[in-house]
N, C-alpha and C positions, 0 to 999 in steps of 0.2 A: 778340474770340470770340461767343457766342450768350448766351440769356436761363439762367440758370439755373432747373435746376425743384424748387421747395421740393414733399417727402413728410414731412406730420404720423401719427407713427403714432402711433395709442390706446395704453396700455398701462393693464392694468391689473393688480388682486394679485390677482386672483381664475382659478384654473385655469380650460383653458377648456372642458372639463365641464360646468364651474356654468354658465357665460353660453350655453348652449347649450339645457338646461332651464331656464330660468326658468317653468317652469310644472309642477302636478303631472300626473302619468302616470298612468294605471294599466292596473297589469300584468296581473289577474290579478283577476274577480269576480263571484262570484254572487249578490249581495244584489239587494233592490227596487229603486226609484230610489228611496224615498222613505228607505230606511234607507242606498242607499248614499251621496244628496247630502249628508247629516248628517255622516256620516261622513268624510266628503273633507274639507269643513266646518268638522269638527274637529280631524281631521287638520293642515290648513296652517296652523290660529290652534294648533295647543299646538307645530308646528315653529316654527312664529315665530317664538312666544312667549318659546319658552324655546330657542333652539338655539342654547345653548353645551353644556346638561340635559337634554340628551334623555332622558332615565331622571326626567326630570319630563316632556315631555315625555307620555312613552311613559303615566305616570301621570295625565293629567289626559285621555288619549284614553281609555283605561279606566274611568274612574271618571262620564265624559259617555255614550256610549256605555250603561251598565251602572242610568243613571240612565231612561236614555231606552228604551232596550228590553229590563232583567231583568235581570241578576245573568248573571256567569257569562261576561263576555265578556274578551279575550286580549290583547293589544298590544304588541309589540315596535316602539321605534325606532332602526333605526342607517346603521353605514355594513358594507359589506361583511362580509357575516353567509347565511346558509345553515339551510333550516330543512326539515323535516319532522313535517309537524302531524292533526290526527284534528279533524275542527271542523264544525258542524251544519250539513244542509246549508240555500241562500242566507243565508250569515252568515258569508261568506267577503273576505279585501278586503287584494289585495294591490297594490301599491302605491309609487310614486318622484316623491320631492319637491325642485324647486330642484338638480336633476342634483342634490345630495349625499345626501338622508333618502333611506331604505329606506321606508316604514311599515308591517307585516303585521299587520291588525288579523283575528281572526279570534274565538268561540263556542266552547266547547266545557263542556259542564252535564257 
C-alpha cells in the first residue's frame, strides 16, 4: 500500500465573518483627518475594552468625543441595526470593527 497523507485542519469557535474582518473598515465618513483618526482610535479601544457591553462602549465613545470636540455627539455600537439620521456636516462616521460590530458616530446639536 502507499503512504497515507495527513491533513490537519484548524478549527475555531469564531464564525468565518469574524476571522475575515479582524480590522476596522470605514464604510462612510465626512470627517476631517484629525477627527477621523481620533474617532476610529476611540471606537476601536471602546469595542475592544467593552466587547461584552456595547452600551458601555457607545458611552465611552460619546464621552471621549464630547470632551475632545464639544458636546452633542451621539454613538451607536451594535450588530444588525439600521439608521436614518440628521447630522452636522463633517461629523459622521459609520464603520465596522472586527467583523462583528458596527459603529455609527455623529454630531447633531
